[in-house]
mmCIF file of the N, C-alpha and C atoms, coordinates in Angstrom:
data_MODEL
# 
_entry.id   MODEL 
# 
loop_
_atom_site.group_PDB 
_atom_site.id 
_atom_site.type_symbol 
_atom_site.label_atom_id 
_atom_site.label_alt_id 
_atom_site.label_comp_id 
_atom_site.label_asym_id 
_atom_site.label_entity_id 
_atom_site.label_seq_id 
_atom_site.pdbx_PDB_ins_code 
_atom_site.Cartn_x 
_atom_site.Cartn_y 
_atom_site.Cartn_z 
_atom_site.occupancy 
_atom_site.B_iso_or_equiv 
_atom_site.pdbx_formal_charge 
_atom_site.auth_seq_id 
_atom_site.auth_comp_id 
_atom_site.auth_asym_id 
_atom_site.auth_atom_id 
_atom_site.pdbx_PDB_model_num 
ATOM 1   N N  . MET A 1 1  ? -2.296  4.763   2.438   1.00 0.00 ? 1  MET A N  1 
ATOM 2   C CA . MET A 1 1  ? -1.217  4.075   3.375   1.00 0.00 ? 1  MET A CA 1 
ATOM 3   C C  . MET A 1 1  ? -0.871  2.878   2.657   1.00 0.00 ? 1  MET A C  1 
ATOM 4   N N  . PHE A 1 2  ? -1.908  1.979   1.848   1.00 0.00 ? 2  PHE A N  1 
ATOM 5   C CA . PHE A 1 2  ? -1.369  0.849   1.512   1.00 0.00 ? 2  PHE A CA 1 
ATOM 6   C C  . PHE A 1 2  ? -1.180  0.879   0.047   1.00 0.00 ? 2  PHE A C  1 
ATOM 7   N N  . ALA A 1 3  ? -1.110  2.023   -0.706  1.00 0.00 ? 3  ALA A N  1 
ATOM 8   C CA . ALA A 1 3  ? -0.209  2.323   -1.878  1.00 0.00 ? 3  ALA A CA 1 
ATOM 9   C C  . ALA A 1 3  ? 0.860   2.337   -1.313  1.00 0.00 ? 3  ALA A C  1 
ATOM 10  N N  . SER A 1 4  ? 1.261   3.322   -0.225  1.00 0.00 ? 4  SER A N  1 
ATOM 11  C CA . SER A 1 4  ? 2.853   3.619   0.207   1.00 0.00 ? 4  SER A CA 1 
ATOM 12  C C  . SER A 1 4  ? 3.323   2.172   0.601   1.00 0.00 ? 4  SER A C  1 
ATOM 13  N N  . LEU A 1 5  ? 2.795   1.287   1.051   1.00 0.00 ? 5  LEU A N  1 
ATOM 14  C CA . LEU A 1 5  ? 3.245   0.001   1.553   1.00 0.00 ? 5  LEU A CA 1 
ATOM 15  C C  . LEU A 1 5  ? 3.665   -0.768  0.197   1.00 0.00 ? 5  LEU A C  1 
ATOM 16  N N  . GLU A 1 6  ? 2.738   -0.658  -0.797  1.00 0.00 ? 6  GLU A N  1 
ATOM 17  C CA . GLU A 1 6  ? 2.937   -1.461  -2.031  1.00 0.00 ? 6  GLU A CA 1 
ATOM 18  C C  . GLU A 1 6  ? 4.358   -0.982  -2.774  1.00 0.00 ? 6  GLU A C  1 
ATOM 19  N N  . GLY A 1 7  ? 4.285   0.477   -2.667  1.00 0.00 ? 7  GLY A N  1 
ATOM 20  C CA . GLY A 1 7  ? 5.946   1.433   -3.502  1.00 0.00 ? 7  GLY A CA 1 
ATOM 21  C C  . GLY A 1 7  ? 7.040   0.643   -2.802  1.00 0.00 ? 7  GLY A C  1 
ATOM 22  N N  . ILE A 1 8  ? 6.838   0.536   -1.161  1.00 0.00 ? 8  ILE A N  1 
ATOM 23  C CA . ILE A 1 8  ? 8.009   0.008   -0.539  1.00 0.00 ? 8  ILE A CA 1 
ATOM 24  C C  . ILE A 1 8  ? 8.384   -1.227  -0.688  1.00 0.00 ? 8  ILE A C  1 
ATOM 25  N N  . VAL A 1 9  ? 7.504   -2.176  -0.424  1.00 0.00 ? 9  VAL A N  1 
ATOM 26  C CA . VAL A 1 9  ? 7.719   -3.606  -0.592  1.00 0.00 ? 9  VAL A CA 1 
ATOM 27  C C  . VAL A 1 9  ? 8.361   -4.230  -1.968  1.00 0.00 ? 9  VAL A C  1 
ATOM 28  N N  . ASN A 1 10 ? 7.512   -3.224  -3.073  1.00 0.00 ? 10 ASN A N  1 
ATOM 29  C CA . ASN A 1 10 ? 8.104   -3.494  -4.611  1.00 0.00 ? 10 ASN A CA 1 
ATOM 30  C C  . ASN A 1 10 ? 9.254   -2.936  -5.117  1.00 0.00 ? 10 ASN A C  1 
ATOM 31  N N  . ARG A 1 11 ? 9.843   -2.079  -4.518  1.00 0.00 ? 11 ARG A N  1 
ATOM 32  C CA . ARG A 1 11 ? 11.046  -1.655  -4.759  1.00 0.00 ? 11 ARG A CA 1 
ATOM 33  C C  . ARG A 1 11 ? 12.384  -2.644  -5.523  1.00 0.00 ? 11 ARG A C  1 
ATOM 34  N N  . THR A 1 12 ? 12.367  -3.786  -4.588  1.00 0.00 ? 12 THR A N  1 
ATOM 35  C CA . THR A 1 12 ? 13.066  -4.700  -5.493  1.00 0.00 ? 12 THR A CA 1 
ATOM 36  C C  . THR A 1 12 ? 12.923  -5.561  -6.380  1.00 0.00 ? 12 THR A C  1 
ATOM 37  N N  . GLN A 1 13 ? 11.302  -6.214  -6.244  1.00 0.00 ? 13 GLN A N  1 
ATOM 38  C CA . GLN A 1 13 ? 10.572  -6.780  -7.223  1.00 0.00 ? 13 GLN A CA 1 
ATOM 39  C C  . GLN A 1 13 ? 9.299   -6.705  -6.651  1.00 0.00 ? 13 GLN A C  1 
ATOM 40  N N  . PRO A 1 14 ? 8.458   -6.974  -7.772  1.00 0.00 ? 14 PRO A N  1 
ATOM 41  C CA . PRO A 1 14 ? 6.784   -7.066  -7.297  1.00 0.00 ? 14 PRO A CA 1 
ATOM 42  C C  . PRO A 1 14 ? 6.794   -8.059  -6.429  1.00 0.00 ? 14 PRO A C  1 
ATOM 43  N N  . GLN A 1 15 ? 5.833   -7.851  -5.345  1.00 0.00 ? 15 GLN A N  1 
ATOM 44  C CA . GLN A 1 15 ? 5.381   -8.605  -4.571  1.00 0.00 ? 15 GLN A CA 1 
ATOM 45  C C  . GLN A 1 15 ? 3.973   -8.700  -4.041  1.00 0.00 ? 15 GLN A C  1 
ATOM 46  N N  . ILE A 1 16 ? 3.416   -7.530  -4.515  1.00 0.00 ? 16 ILE A N  1 
ATOM 47  C CA . ILE A 1 16 ? 2.217   -7.061  -3.414  1.00 0.00 ? 16 ILE A CA 1 
ATOM 48  C C  . ILE A 1 16 ? 1.435   -5.836  -4.679  1.00 0.00 ? 16 ILE A C  1 
ATOM 49  N N  . ALA A 1 17 ? 0.124   -6.304  -4.642  1.00 0.00 ? 17 ALA A N  1 
ATOM 50  C CA . ALA A 1 17 ? -0.512  -5.322  -5.555  1.00 0.00 ? 17 ALA A CA 1 
ATOM 51  C C  . ALA A 1 17 ? -1.961  -4.909  -4.738  1.00 0.00 ? 17 ALA A C  1 
ATOM 52  N N  . CYS A 1 18 ? -2.078  -3.602  -4.875  1.00 0.00 ? 18 CYS A N  1 
ATOM 53  C CA . CYS A 1 18 ? -3.381  -3.300  -4.139  1.00 0.00 ? 18 CYS A CA 1 
ATOM 54  C C  . CYS A 1 18 ? -4.416  -3.380  -5.434  1.00 0.00 ? 18 CYS A C  1 
ATOM 55  N N  . VAL A 1 19 ? -5.498  -3.759  -4.993  1.00 0.00 ? 19 VAL A N  1 
ATOM 56  C CA . VAL A 1 19 ? -6.531  -3.791  -6.002  1.00 0.00 ? 19 VAL A CA 1 
ATOM 57  C C  . VAL A 1 19 ? -7.968  -3.553  -5.764  1.00 0.00 ? 19 VAL A C  1 
ATOM 58  N N  . SER A 1 20 ? -8.642  -2.656  -6.640  1.00 0.00 ? 20 SER A N  1 
ATOM 59  C CA . SER A 1 20 ? -9.858  -2.010  -6.422  1.00 0.00 ? 20 SER A CA 1 
ATOM 60  C C  . SER A 1 20 ? -11.053 -2.357  -7.203  1.00 0.00 ? 20 SER A C  1 
ATOM 61  N N  . SER A 1 21 ? -12.352 -2.581  -6.688  1.00 0.00 ? 21 SER A N  1 
ATOM 62  C CA . SER A 1 21 ? -13.255 -2.762  -7.823  1.00 0.00 ? 21 SER A CA 1 
ATOM 63  C C  . SER A 1 21 ? -13.956 -1.179  -8.425  1.00 0.00 ? 21 SER A C  1 
ATOM 64  N N  . GLY A 1 22 ? -13.550 -0.264  -7.718  1.00 0.00 ? 22 GLY A N  1 
ATOM 65  C CA . GLY A 1 22 ? -13.978 0.700   -8.175  1.00 0.00 ? 22 GLY A CA 1 
ATOM 66  C C  . GLY A 1 22 ? -13.433 1.443   -9.784  1.00 0.00 ? 22 GLY A C  1 
ATOM 67  N N  . ASP A 1 23 ? -12.513 0.898   -10.482 1.00 0.00 ? 23 ASP A N  1 
ATOM 68  C CA . ASP A 1 23 ? -12.360 1.287   -11.579 1.00 0.00 ? 23 ASP A CA 1 
ATOM 69  C C  . ASP A 1 23 ? -12.910 1.083   -12.724 1.00 0.00 ? 23 ASP A C  1 
ATOM 70  N N  . GLY A 1 24 ? -13.841 0.240   -12.780 1.00 0.00 ? 24 GLY A N  1 
ATOM 71  C CA . GLY A 1 24 ? -14.573 -0.135  -13.846 1.00 0.00 ? 24 GLY A CA 1 
ATOM 72  C C  . GLY A 1 24 ? -14.154 -1.451  -14.672 1.00 0.00 ? 24 GLY A C  1 
ATOM 73  N N  . GLU A 1 25 ? -12.729 -1.811  -14.682 1.00 0.00 ? 25 GLU A N  1 
ATOM 74  C CA . GLU A 1 25 ? -12.102 -2.772  -15.198 1.00 0.00 ? 25 GLU A CA 1 
ATOM 75  C C  . GLU A 1 25 ? -12.304 -4.301  -14.435 1.00 0.00 ? 25 GLU A C  1 
ATOM 76  N N  . GLY A 1 26 ? -12.527 -4.231  -13.291 1.00 0.00 ? 26 GLY A N  1 
ATOM 77  C CA . GLY A 1 26 ? -12.279 -5.509  -12.094 1.00 0.00 ? 26 GLY A CA 1 
ATOM 78  C C  . GLY A 1 26 ? -11.198 -5.448  -11.532 1.00 0.00 ? 26 GLY A C  1 
ATOM 79  N N  . GLU A 1 27 ? -11.396 -5.969  -10.275 1.00 0.00 ? 27 GLU A N  1 
ATOM 80  C CA . GLU A 1 27 ? -10.358 -6.111  -9.432  1.00 0.00 ? 27 GLU A CA 1 
ATOM 81  C C  . GLU A 1 27 ? -8.977  -6.915  -9.818  1.00 0.00 ? 27 GLU A C  1 
ATOM 82  N N  . PHE A 1 28 ? -9.224  -7.915  -10.578 1.00 0.00 ? 28 PHE A N  1 
ATOM 83  C CA . PHE A 1 28 ? -8.047  -8.746  -10.901 1.00 0.00 ? 28 PHE A CA 1 
ATOM 84  C C  . PHE A 1 28 ? -7.792  -8.731  -12.402 1.00 0.00 ? 28 PHE A C  1 
ATOM 85  N N  . THR A 1 29 ? -8.209  -7.567  -12.912 1.00 0.00 ? 29 THR A N  1 
ATOM 86  C CA . THR A 1 29 ? -7.990  -7.709  -14.772 1.00 0.00 ? 29 THR A CA 1 
ATOM 87  C C  . THR A 1 29 ? -6.340  -8.005  -14.979 1.00 0.00 ? 29 THR A C  1 
ATOM 88  N N  . TRP A 1 30 ? -5.696  -6.859  -14.476 1.00 0.00 ? 30 TRP A N  1 
ATOM 89  C CA . TRP A 1 30 ? -4.515  -6.748  -14.637 1.00 0.00 ? 30 TRP A CA 1 
ATOM 90  C C  . TRP A 1 30 ? -3.373  -7.816  -14.143 1.00 0.00 ? 30 TRP A C  1 
ATOM 91  N N  . LEU A 1 31 ? -3.700  -8.501  -13.092 1.00 0.00 ? 31 LEU A N  1 
ATOM 92  C CA . LEU A 1 31 ? -3.214  -9.563  -12.543 1.00 0.00 ? 31 LEU A CA 1 
ATOM 93  C C  . LEU A 1 31 ? -3.366  -10.773 -13.482 1.00 0.00 ? 31 LEU A C  1 
ATOM 94  N N  . ASN A 1 32 ? -4.725  -10.957 -13.808 1.00 0.00 ? 32 ASN A N  1 
ATOM 95  C CA . ASN A 1 32 ? -5.296  -12.290 -14.453 1.00 0.00 ? 32 ASN A CA 1 
ATOM 96  C C  . ASN A 1 32 ? -4.455  -11.985 -16.011 1.00 0.00 ? 32 ASN A C  1 
ATOM 97  N N  . LEU A 1 33 ? -4.467  -10.715 -16.563 1.00 0.00 ? 33 LEU A N  1 
ATOM 98  C CA . LEU A 1 33 ? -3.911  -10.460 -17.993 1.00 0.00 ? 33 LEU A CA 1 
ATOM 99  C C  . LEU A 1 33 ? -2.660  -11.175 -18.267 1.00 0.00 ? 33 LEU A C  1 
ATOM 100 N N  . HIS A 1 34 ? -1.960  -10.785 -16.963 1.00 0.00 ? 34 HIS A N  1 
ATOM 101 C CA . HIS A 1 34 ? -0.391  -11.170 -17.319 1.00 0.00 ? 34 HIS A CA 1 
ATOM 102 C C  . HIS A 1 34 ? -0.208  -12.658 -16.477 1.00 0.00 ? 34 HIS A C  1 
ATOM 103 N N  . ASN A 1 35 ? -1.147  -13.095 -16.215 1.00 0.00 ? 35 ASN A N  1 
ATOM 104 C CA . ASN A 1 35 ? -0.935  -14.529 -15.702 1.00 0.00 ? 35 ASN A CA 1 
ATOM 105 C C  . ASN A 1 35 ? -0.074  -14.629 -14.339 1.00 0.00 ? 35 ASN A C  1 
ATOM 106 N N  . LEU A 1 36 ? -0.615  -13.641 -13.416 1.00 0.00 ? 36 LEU A N  1 
ATOM 107 C CA . LEU A 1 36 ? 0.478   -13.458 -11.995 1.00 0.00 ? 36 LEU A CA 1 
ATOM 108 C C  . LEU A 1 36 ? -0.391  -14.309 -11.189 1.00 0.00 ? 36 LEU A C  1 
ATOM 109 N N  . PRO A 1 37 ? 0.386   -15.447 -10.318 1.00 0.00 ? 37 PRO A N  1 
ATOM 110 C CA . PRO A 1 37 ? -0.356  -15.727 -9.118  1.00 0.00 ? 37 PRO A CA 1 
ATOM 111 C C  . PRO A 1 37 ? -0.572  -14.946 -8.015  1.00 0.00 ? 37 PRO A C  1 
ATOM 112 N N  . TYR A 1 38 ? -1.540  -14.921 -7.379  1.00 0.00 ? 38 TYR A N  1 
ATOM 113 C CA . TYR A 1 38 ? -2.013  -13.921 -6.113  1.00 0.00 ? 38 TYR A CA 1 
ATOM 114 C C  . TYR A 1 38 ? -3.128  -14.668 -5.053  1.00 0.00 ? 38 TYR A C  1 
ATOM 115 N N  . SER A 1 39 ? -2.670  -14.279 -3.785  1.00 0.00 ? 39 SER A N  1 
ATOM 116 C CA . SER A 1 39 ? -3.489  -14.836 -2.923  1.00 0.00 ? 39 SER A CA 1 
ATOM 117 C C  . SER A 1 39 ? -3.989  -13.436 -2.044  1.00 0.00 ? 39 SER A C  1 
ATOM 118 N N  . LEU A 1 40 ? -5.252  -13.510 -1.576  1.00 0.00 ? 40 LEU A N  1 
ATOM 119 C CA . LEU A 1 40 ? -5.654  -12.565 -0.965  1.00 0.00 ? 40 LEU A CA 1 
ATOM 120 C C  . LEU A 1 40 ? -5.428  -12.088 0.300   1.00 0.00 ? 40 LEU A C  1 
ATOM 121 N N  . THR A 1 41 ? -5.424  -10.936 0.895   1.00 0.00 ? 41 THR A N  1 
ATOM 122 C CA . THR A 1 41 ? -5.138  -10.646 2.300   1.00 0.00 ? 41 THR A CA 1 
ATOM 123 C C  . THR A 1 41 ? -5.760  -9.336  2.518   1.00 0.00 ? 41 THR A C  1 
ATOM 124 N N  . ASN A 1 42 ? -6.190  -9.266  3.808   1.00 0.00 ? 42 ASN A N  1 
ATOM 125 C CA . ASN A 1 42 ? -7.011  -7.798  4.274   1.00 0.00 ? 42 ASN A CA 1 
ATOM 126 C C  . ASN A 1 42 ? -5.584  -6.995  4.348   1.00 0.00 ? 42 ASN A C  1 
ATOM 127 N N  . GLY A 1 43 ? -6.002  -5.478  4.607   1.00 0.00 ? 43 GLY A N  1 
ATOM 128 C CA . GLY A 1 43 ? -4.933  -4.639  4.807   1.00 0.00 ? 43 GLY A CA 1 
ATOM 129 C C  . GLY A 1 43 ? -4.067  -4.889  6.177   1.00 0.00 ? 43 GLY A C  1 
ATOM 130 N N  . TYR A 1 44 ? -4.602  -5.264  7.203   1.00 0.00 ? 44 TYR A N  1 
ATOM 131 C CA . TYR A 1 44 ? -3.858  -5.343  8.286   1.00 0.00 ? 44 TYR A CA 1 
ATOM 132 C C  . TYR A 1 44 ? -2.941  -6.823  8.084   1.00 0.00 ? 44 TYR A C  1 
ATOM 133 N N  . GLY A 1 45 ? -3.108  -7.245  7.572   1.00 0.00 ? 45 GLY A N  1 
ATOM 134 C CA . GLY A 1 45 ? -2.418  -8.990  6.936   1.00 0.00 ? 45 GLY A CA 1 
ATOM 135 C C  . GLY A 1 45 ? -1.292  -8.400  6.435   1.00 0.00 ? 45 GLY A C  1 
ATOM 136 N N  . ALA A 1 46 ? -1.617  -7.792  5.144   1.00 0.00 ? 46 ALA A N  1 
ATOM 137 C CA . ALA A 1 46 ? -0.411  -7.190  4.351   1.00 0.00 ? 46 ALA A CA 1 
ATOM 138 C C  . ALA A 1 46 ? 0.471   -6.582  5.573   1.00 0.00 ? 46 ALA A C  1 
ATOM 139 N N  . ILE A 1 47 ? 0.167   -5.406  6.356   1.00 0.00 ? 47 ILE A N  1 
ATOM 140 C CA . ILE A 1 47 ? 1.108   -4.746  7.281   1.00 0.00 ? 47 ILE A CA 1 
ATOM 141 C C  . ILE A 1 47 ? 1.784   -5.909  7.761   1.00 0.00 ? 47 ILE A C  1 
ATOM 142 N N  . LEU A 1 48 ? 1.228   -7.081  8.411   1.00 0.00 ? 48 LEU A N  1 
ATOM 143 C CA . LEU A 1 48 ? 1.987   -8.046  9.454   1.00 0.00 ? 48 LEU A CA 1 
ATOM 144 C C  . LEU A 1 48 ? 2.852   -8.338  8.124   1.00 0.00 ? 48 LEU A C  1 
ATOM 145 N N  . LYS A 1 49 ? 2.322   -9.032  7.107   1.00 0.00 ? 49 LYS A N  1 
ATOM 146 C CA . LYS A 1 49 ? 3.405   -9.922  6.559   1.00 0.00 ? 49 LYS A CA 1 
ATOM 147 C C  . LYS A 1 49 ? 4.618   -9.075  6.090   1.00 0.00 ? 49 LYS A C  1 
ATOM 148 N N  . TYR A 1 50 ? 4.551   -7.847  5.751   1.00 0.00 ? 50 TYR A N  1 
ATOM 149 C CA . TYR A 1 50 ? 5.845   -6.982  4.910   1.00 0.00 ? 50 TYR A CA 1 
ATOM 150 C C  . TYR A 1 50 ? 6.208   -6.260  6.133   1.00 0.00 ? 50 TYR A C  1 
ATOM 151 N N  . ARG A 1 51 ? 5.912   -6.290  7.239   1.00 0.00 ? 51 ARG A N  1 
ATOM 152 C CA . ARG A 1 51 ? 6.310   -5.591  8.409   1.00 0.00 ? 51 ARG A CA 1 
ATOM 153 C C  . ARG A 1 51 ? 8.079   -5.220  8.612   1.00 0.00 ? 51 ARG A C  1 
ATOM 154 N N  . SER A 1 52 ? 8.761   -6.154  8.138   1.00 0.00 ? 52 SER A N  1 
ATOM 155 C CA . SER A 1 52 ? 10.112  -6.043  7.923   1.00 0.00 ? 52 SER A CA 1 
ATOM 156 C C  . SER A 1 52 ? 10.451  -4.912  6.868   1.00 0.00 ? 52 SER A C  1 
ATOM 157 N N  . TYR A 1 53 ? 9.718   -4.587  6.327   1.00 0.00 ? 53 TYR A N  1 
ATOM 158 C CA . TYR A 1 53 ? 10.015  -3.191  5.227   1.00 0.00 ? 53 TYR A CA 1 
ATOM 159 C C  . TYR A 1 53 ? 9.690   -1.924  5.525   1.00 0.00 ? 53 TYR A C  1 
ATOM 160 N N  . LEU A 1 54 ? 9.025   -2.008  6.939   1.00 0.00 ? 54 LEU A N  1 
ATOM 161 C CA . LEU A 1 54 ? 8.936   -0.741  7.437   1.00 0.00 ? 54 LEU A CA 1 
ATOM 162 C C  . LEU A 1 54 ? 9.566   -0.193  8.712   1.00 0.00 ? 54 LEU A C  1 
ATOM 163 N N  . THR A 1 55 ? 9.713   1.004   8.793   1.00 0.00 ? 55 THR A N  1 
ATOM 164 C CA . THR A 1 55 ? 10.462  1.216   10.020  1.00 0.00 ? 55 THR A CA 1 
ATOM 165 C C  . THR A 1 55 ? 9.463   2.541   10.947  1.00 0.00 ? 55 THR A C  1 
ATOM 166 N N  . GLY A 1 56 ? 8.606   2.339   10.504  1.00 0.00 ? 56 GLY A N  1 
ATOM 167 C CA . GLY A 1 56 ? 7.720   3.368   11.275  1.00 0.00 ? 56 GLY A CA 1 
ATOM 168 C C  . GLY A 1 56 ? 6.210   3.644   10.435  1.00 0.00 ? 56 GLY A C  1 
ATOM 169 N N  . LEU A 1 57 ? 5.694   4.612   11.194  1.00 0.00 ? 57 LEU A N  1 
ATOM 170 C CA . LEU A 1 57 ? 4.028   4.911   10.669  1.00 0.00 ? 57 LEU A CA 1 
ATOM 171 C C  . LEU A 1 57 ? 4.020   6.556   10.942  1.00 0.00 ? 57 LEU A C  1 
ATOM 172 N N  . VAL A 1 58 ? 3.406   7.264   10.153  1.00 0.00 ? 58 VAL A N  1 
ATOM 173 C CA . VAL A 1 58 ? 3.477   8.809   10.386  1.00 0.00 ? 58 VAL A CA 1 
ATOM 174 C C  . VAL A 1 58 ? 1.985   9.120   10.434  1.00 0.00 ? 58 VAL A C  1 
ATOM 175 N N  . VAL A 1 59 ? 1.213   9.304   11.151  1.00 0.00 ? 59 VAL A N  1 
ATOM 176 C CA . VAL A 1 59 ? -0.520  9.316   11.198  1.00 0.00 ? 59 VAL A CA 1 
ATOM 177 C C  . VAL A 1 59 ? -0.502  11.196  11.145  1.00 0.00 ? 59 VAL A C  1 
ATOM 178 N N  . THR A 1 60 ? -1.414  11.474  10.485  1.00 0.00 ? 60 THR A N  1 
ATOM 179 C CA . THR A 1 60 ? -1.728  13.157  10.360  1.00 0.00 ? 60 THR A CA 1 
ATOM 180 C C  . THR A 1 60 ? -3.124  13.228  11.330  1.00 0.00 ? 60 THR A C  1 
ATOM 181 N N  . ASP A 1 61 ? -3.729  14.170  11.832  1.00 0.00 ? 61 ASP A N  1 
ATOM 182 C CA . ASP A 1 61 ? -4.816  14.818  12.417  1.00 0.00 ? 61 ASP A CA 1 
ATOM 183 C C  . ASP A 1 61 ? -5.765  15.254  11.499  1.00 0.00 ? 61 ASP A C  1 
ATOM 184 N N  . PRO A 1 62 ? -7.066  14.983  10.959  1.00 0.00 ? 62 PRO A N  1 
ATOM 185 C CA . PRO A 1 62 ? -7.686  15.529  9.834   1.00 0.00 ? 62 PRO A CA 1 
ATOM 186 C C  . PRO A 1 62 ? -8.075  16.759  10.723  1.00 0.00 ? 62 PRO A C  1 
ATOM 187 N N  . ASN A 1 63 ? -8.224  17.074  12.047  1.00 0.00 ? 63 ASN A N  1 
ATOM 188 C CA . ASN A 1 63 ? -8.604  18.326  12.581  1.00 0.00 ? 63 ASN A CA 1 
ATOM 189 C C  . ASN A 1 63 ? -7.618  19.282  12.432  1.00 0.00 ? 63 ASN A C  1 
ATOM 190 N N  . GLN A 1 64 ? -6.619  19.121  12.514  1.00 0.00 ? 64 GLN A N  1 
ATOM 191 C CA . GLN A 1 64 ? -5.139  20.029  12.335  1.00 0.00 ? 64 GLN A CA 1 
ATOM 192 C C  . GLN A 1 64 ? -4.424  19.675  11.017  1.00 0.00 ? 64 GLN A C  1 
ATOM 193 N N  . PRO A 1 65 ? -5.287  20.423  10.068  1.00 0.00 ? 65 PRO A N  1 
ATOM 194 C CA . PRO A 1 65 ? -4.507  20.476  8.799   1.00 0.00 ? 65 PRO A CA 1 
ATOM 195 C C  . PRO A 1 65 ? -2.907  20.673  8.443   1.00 0.00 ? 65 PRO A C  1 
ATOM 196 N N  . ASP A 1 66 ? -2.251  21.082  9.552   1.00 0.00 ? 66 ASP A N  1 
ATOM 197 C CA . ASP A 1 66 ? -0.860  21.557  9.272   1.00 0.00 ? 66 ASP A CA 1 
ATOM 198 C C  . ASP A 1 66 ? -0.333  19.981  9.743   1.00 0.00 ? 66 ASP A C  1 
ATOM 199 N N  . THR A 1 67 ? -0.637  19.240  10.216  1.00 0.00 ? 67 THR A N  1 
ATOM 200 C CA . THR A 1 67 ? 0.114   18.141  10.538  1.00 0.00 ? 67 THR A CA 1 
ATOM 201 C C  . THR A 1 67 ? 0.132   17.047  9.342   1.00 0.00 ? 67 THR A C  1 
ATOM 202 N N  . LEU A 1 68 ? -0.372  17.425  8.273   1.00 0.00 ? 68 LEU A N  1 
ATOM 203 C CA . LEU A 1 68 ? -0.032  16.647  7.091   1.00 0.00 ? 68 LEU A CA 1 
ATOM 204 C C  . LEU A 1 68 ? 1.134   17.162  6.292   1.00 0.00 ? 68 LEU A C  1 
ATOM 205 N N  . ASN A 1 69 ? 1.670   18.453  6.398   1.00 0.00 ? 69 ASN A N  1 
ATOM 206 C CA . ASN A 1 69 ? 2.965   18.930  6.114   1.00 0.00 ? 69 ASN A CA 1 
ATOM 207 C C  . ASN A 1 69 ? 3.944   18.274  6.972   1.00 0.00 ? 69 ASN A C  1 
ATOM 208 N N  . LEU A 1 70 ? 3.886   18.363  8.153   1.00 0.00 ? 70 LEU A N  1 
ATOM 209 C CA . LEU A 1 70 ? 4.747   17.911  9.253   1.00 0.00 ? 70 LEU A CA 1 
ATOM 210 C C  . LEU A 1 70 ? 5.144   16.364  8.962   1.00 0.00 ? 70 LEU A C  1 
ATOM 211 N N  . ALA A 1 71 ? 3.551   15.491  8.672   1.00 0.00 ? 71 ALA A N  1 
ATOM 212 C CA . ALA A 1 71 ? 4.036   14.537  8.282   1.00 0.00 ? 71 ALA A CA 1 
ATOM 213 C C  . ALA A 1 71 ? 4.739   13.812  7.193   1.00 0.00 ? 71 ALA A C  1 
ATOM 214 N N  . THR A 1 72 ? 4.481   14.722  6.116   1.00 0.00 ? 72 THR A N  1 
ATOM 215 C CA . THR A 1 72 ? 5.134   14.579  4.937   1.00 0.00 ? 72 THR A CA 1 
ATOM 216 C C  . THR A 1 72 ? 6.906   14.942  5.094   1.00 0.00 ? 72 THR A C  1 
ATOM 217 N N  . THR A 1 73 ? 7.084   15.730  6.078   1.00 0.00 ? 73 THR A N  1 
ATOM 218 C CA . THR A 1 73 ? 8.402   16.117  6.227   1.00 0.00 ? 73 THR A CA 1 
ATOM 219 C C  . THR A 1 73 ? 9.307   14.694  7.058   1.00 0.00 ? 73 THR A C  1 
ATOM 220 N N  . ILE A 1 74 ? 8.358   14.499  7.914   1.00 0.00 ? 74 ILE A N  1 
ATOM 221 C CA . ILE A 1 74 ? 9.101   13.289  8.904   1.00 0.00 ? 74 ILE A CA 1 
ATOM 222 C C  . ILE A 1 74 ? 9.225   12.130  8.239   1.00 0.00 ? 74 ILE A C  1 
ATOM 223 N N  . ALA A 1 75 ? 8.147   11.674  7.278   1.00 0.00 ? 75 ALA A N  1 
ATOM 224 C CA . ALA A 1 75 ? 8.200   10.456  6.437   1.00 0.00 ? 75 ALA A CA 1 
ATOM 225 C C  . ALA A 1 75 ? 9.245   10.321  5.415   1.00 0.00 ? 75 ALA A C  1 
ATOM 226 N N  . VAL A 1 76 ? 10.198  11.360  5.100   1.00 0.00 ? 76 VAL A N  1 
ATOM 227 C CA . VAL A 1 76 ? 10.994  11.316  3.877   1.00 0.00 ? 76 VAL A CA 1 
ATOM 228 C C  . VAL A 1 76 ? 12.158  10.668  4.314   1.00 0.00 ? 76 VAL A C  1 
# 
């Protein structure tokens, strides 16, 4: 969900980056390498900050595998 938010928000210009410490490089390696300023926020804070970029949310049910196909169709 946050990767999708990142893609939508960054369509016109880079404004948000999702970071993770699980890749072995460190969370902020690429931001620091390019001397990009950043401030930290949690996922819910990012949704609130960039909510004007969103028009809805499609949720799937893991107990109903076909909802993934339906969600993909609806979200386009």
